[in-house]
C-alpha positions as CSV (number, residue, x, y, z in Angstrom):
1,M,-32.9,28.2,24.8
2,E,-35.8,26.6,26.7
3,A,-37.5,29.0,29.1
4,T,-36.9,28.0,32.8
5,R,-39.3,30.6,34.2
6,G,-42.8,31.7,33.1
7,F,-45.7,33.8,34.4
8,G,-49.2,32.7,34.7
9,I,-52.5,34.4,35.7
10,D,-55.6,32.5,36.7
11,I,-58.9,34.5,36.4
12,G,-61.6,33.1,38.7
13,G,-65.1,34.2,39.6
14,S,-63.9,35.5,43.0
15,G,-60.2,36.2,42.6
16,I,-57.5,36.8,40.1
17,K,-54.2,35.1,41.0
18,G,-50.7,35.4,39.3
19,A,-47.2,34.2,40.0
20,L,-43.8,33.5,38.6
21,V,-43.4,29.8,37.9
22,D,-40.4,27.5,37.8
23,L,-41.1,25.5,34.6
24,A,-38.6,22.8,35.4
25,E,-40.3,21.9,38.6
26,G,-43.9,23.1,38.0
27,K,-43.8,25.1,41.2
28,L,-44.4,28.7,42.1
29,I,-41.4,31.0,42.7
30,G,-42.2,33.1,45.7
31,D,-45.8,34.0,46.7
32,R,-48.7,34.4,44.4
33,I,-50.3,37.8,44.0
34,R,-54.1,37.8,44.5
35,I,-56.6,40.6,43.8
36,D,-60.4,40.2,44.1
37,T,-62.1,39.8,40.8
38,P,-63.7,43.2,40.0
39,Q,-67.5,43.5,40.0
40,P,-68.8,43.7,37.4
41,S,-66.0,41.5,35.9
42,T,-66.0,43.2,32.5
43,P,-63.1,42.5,30.1
44,E,-61.6,46.0,30.6
45,A,-61.9,45.8,34.4
46,V,-60.3,42.4,34.5
47,A,-57.5,43.5,32.1
48,D,-56.7,46.3,34.5
49,V,-56.2,43.7,37.3
50,V,-54.1,41.5,35.1
51,A,-51.9,44.4,34.3
52,E,-51.7,45.3,38.0
53,I,-50.5,41.8,38.9
54,T,-48.0,41.6,36.1
55,G,-46.7,45.0,37.1
56,Q,-46.4,44.1,40.8
57,A,-44.4,41.1,39.8
58,G,-42.1,43.1,37.5
59,W,-42.5,40.5,34.8
60,D,-41.9,41.6,31.2
61,G,-42.0,38.3,29.3
62,P,-44.8,36.2,27.8
63,V,-47.9,35.9,30.0
64,G,-50.3,32.9,30.2
65,V,-53.9,33.8,31.2
66,T,-56.8,31.5,32.0
67,L,-60.5,32.3,31.7
68,P,-63.5,30.5,33.1
69,A,-64.7,30.3,29.5
70,V,-64.5,28.3,26.3
71,V,-61.4,29.8,24.6
72,K,-60.7,29.1,20.9
73,K,-57.8,30.9,19.2
74,G,-57.7,33.5,21.9
75,V,-61.4,34.4,21.7
76,A,-63.8,33.8,24.6
77,H,-67.0,32.1,23.5
78,T,-68.8,31.6,26.9
79,A,-68.7,33.3,30.2
80,A,-69.1,31.1,33.3
81,N,-69.1,33.2,36.5
82,I,-67.6,36.3,34.8
83,D,-69.4,39.2,33.0
84,H,-71.2,38.2,29.8
85,K,-69.5,40.9,27.9
86,W,-66.6,38.4,27.6
87,I,-68.6,36.4,25.1
88,G,-67.0,37.2,21.7
89,T,-64.1,39.1,23.1
90,D,-60.7,38.7,21.5
91,A,-59.0,38.2,24.8
92,D,-55.6,37.7,23.2
93,A,-55.8,41.2,21.6
94,L,-57.3,42.7,24.8
95,F,-54.5,41.6,27.1
96,A,-51.7,42.1,24.6
97,K,-52.7,45.7,24.2
98,R,-53.2,46.3,28.0
99,L,-49.9,44.6,28.8
100,G,-48.0,46.3,26.0
101,R,-47.1,42.9,24.4
102,G,-47.5,41.3,21.0
103,V,-50.4,38.8,20.7
104,D,-47.8,36.0,20.4
105,D,-46.6,36.8,23.9
106,V,-50.1,36.2,25.4
107,A,-51.5,32.6,25.7
108,M,-55.2,32.3,26.5
109,L,-56.6,29.1,27.9
110,N,-59.7,27.7,29.6
111,D,-58.9,27.6,33.3
112,A,-59.5,23.9,33.8
113,D,-57.6,23.0,30.7
114,A,-54.6,24.9,32.0
115,A,-54.9,23.2,35.4
116,G,-55.2,19.8,33.7
117,M,-52.1,20.4,31.5
118,A,-50.1,21.2,34.6
119,E,-51.3,18.1,36.5
120,I,-50.6,15.8,33.5
121,R,-47.0,17.2,33.2
122,W,-46.1,17.5,36.9
123,G,-48.6,15.5,38.8
124,D,-49.1,11.8,39.4
125,P,-47.8,9.8,36.4
126,I,-50.9,7.6,36.5
127,A,-52.8,10.5,34.9
128,K,-50.9,10.1,31.6
129,R,-52.6,6.7,31.0
130,G,-56.0,6.2,29.6
131,V,-58.9,8.7,30.0
132,T,-58.3,11.2,32.8
133,A,-60.8,13.9,33.8
134,L,-59.6,16.8,36.0
135,L,-62.4,18.7,37.7
136,T,-61.9,22.0,39.5
137,F,-64.4,22.9,42.2
138,G,-64.6,26.6,42.9
139,T,-67.1,29.3,42.0
140,G,-68.2,26.8,39.4
141,I,-67.0,23.4,38.2
142,G,-64.3,23.3,35.4
143,S,-63.4,20.2,33.5
144,A,-60.4,19.0,31.5
145,V,-60.3,15.7,29.7
146,F,-57.2,13.8,28.5
147,Q,-56.7,10.7,26.4
148,D,-53.2,9.2,27.2
149,G,-52.0,12.7,28.2
150,K,-53.5,14.5,25.2
151,L,-56.0,17.3,26.0
152,V,-59.5,17.4,24.5
153,P,-59.8,21.2,24.9
154,N,-62.9,23.2,26.1
155,T,-65.0,20.4,27.6
156,E,-67.8,21.9,29.7
157,F,-68.7,19.0,31.9
158,G,-69.4,21.3,34.9
159,H,-72.6,22.2,33.0
160,I,-74.1,18.7,32.4
161,E,-77.6,18.3,33.7
162,V,-77.9,16.3,36.9
163,D,-81.3,15.7,38.4
164,G,-82.8,18.6,36.4
165,H,-80.1,21.1,37.4
166,D,-76.9,22.5,35.9
167,A,-74.3,20.4,37.8
168,E,-72.3,23.4,39.1
169,K,-75.4,25.0,40.5
170,K,-75.6,22.2,43.0
171,A,-72.1,20.8,43.4
172,A,-69.6,23.7,43.0
173,A,-67.6,24.6,46.1
174,S,-69.2,28.0,46.2
175,V,-72.6,26.3,46.7
176,K,-71.2,24.5,49.8
177,D,-70.3,27.9,51.3
178,N,-73.5,29.8,50.1
179,E,-75.8,27.1,51.4
180,E,-73.7,26.4,54.5
181,L,-73.4,22.7,53.7
182,T,-71.3,20.4,55.8
183,Y,-68.6,18.5,54.0
184,P,-70.6,15.3,54.2
185,E,-73.6,17.0,52.7
186,W,-71.6,18.6,49.9
187,A,-69.7,15.4,49.3
188,E,-73.0,13.6,48.6
189,R,-73.7,16.1,45.9
190,V,-70.3,15.8,44.4
191,N,-70.7,12.0,44.5
192,R,-73.9,12.3,42.6
193,Y,-72.4,14.6,40.0
194,L,-69.3,12.3,39.5
195,S,-71.5,9.2,39.2
196,V,-73.4,10.8,36.3
197,L,-70.3,12.0,34.6
198,E,-68.5,8.7,34.9
199,N,-71.4,7.0,33.2
200,L,-71.1,9.5,30.3
201,I,-67.4,9.3,29.6
202,W,-66.2,6.2,31.5
203,P,-62.9,7.7,32.7
204,D,-60.0,5.7,34.1
205,L,-59.2,8.5,36.7
206,F,-60.7,11.6,38.2
207,I,-58.4,14.4,39.5
208,V,-60.2,16.8,41.8
209,G,-58.7,20.3,42.2
210,G,-59.7,23.9,42.9
211,G,-59.5,25.8,46.2
212,V,-61.5,23.1,48.1
213,S,-58.7,20.5,47.3
214,K,-56.8,22.0,50.2
215,K,-59.4,20.3,52.5
216,S,-59.6,17.1,50.4
217,H,-59.3,14.9,53.5
218,K,-62.7,16.2,54.6
219,W,-64.6,15.1,51.5
220,V,-62.7,12.9,49.1
221,P,-62.7,9.8,51.4
222,L,-66.5,10.2,51.4
223,L,-66.9,9.7,47.7
224,D,-68.2,6.2,46.6
225,I,-67.9,5.8,42.9
226,R,-66.5,3.3,40.4
227,T,-63.7,5.6,39.1
228,P,-60.5,6.1,41.2
229,V,-60.2,9.7,42.5
230,I,-56.9,11.5,43.4
231,V,-56.3,15.1,44.5
232,A,-54.6,17.6,42.3
233,S,-50.9,17.6,43.4
234,L,-50.7,21.4,42.5
235,Q,-54.0,22.0,44.2
236,N,-55.3,25.5,43.4
237,N,-52.0,26.7,41.8
238,A,-52.4,24.3,38.9
239,G,-54.1,26.9,36.6
240,I,-51.2,29.4,37.2
241,V,-48.6,26.8,36.4
242,G,-50.3,25.5,33.3
243,A,-50.8,29.1,32.0
244,A,-47.2,29.9,32.5
245,A,-46.1,26.8,30.6
246,A,-48.5,27.5,27.8
247,A,-47.1,31.1,27.4
248,A,-43.5,29.9,27.4
249,E,-44.2,27.3,24.8
250,G,-46.7,29.2,22.7
251,I,-49.6,26.8,23.3
252,E,-53.2,27.9,22.6
253,H,-56.3,26.1,21.5
């Protein structure tokens, strides 16, 4: 029988969020649970928080978990905005052991890939056609690229070089807060980043997500690029929803 509920956990640089998900609707069931990302964000410390969130929710089924990292076959190969001890960690095995589950009951994904999968499935149908790039603006910039709805996993377009800098060091939402930029000032940086990216991959659509998508009206209308831009319909919950679906369906990359 097809699962109608799932559980997803989205690990970010500042917070770890989890929730029960209605897999028919692509929506959270009840409130999400959020705990600050431990500092340092070592694999063991993060695993403890994931176990705490899963326990608080009383969930004993498969769990989908996202990482701000390249994840291949359950192993983290990079560490963007989390402790570098993640590099080379078998995250599947780590979480399975900490949660008392089999490795087949844990699905590990890159955070932006999970968010993108949710948007393709439950968001605007236009995203299923042509080349779509979802970008999450948070502590860093995550990317997920789709061709006719099919994911190209583990793209790292938040790290392309723009004007001599790693893009996310200038245009992430955290930079806006840290440098106390106004929305117009930050939107100018986002616009520059998107203009460079669109000339690299020539997408048909950009979807912008992450926490700052809740204030999209303050910056998205200021963007002036060739590619159409829409706001993630699931906003900052997309990663949780995508992770829950991946766990229920046994999807990993």
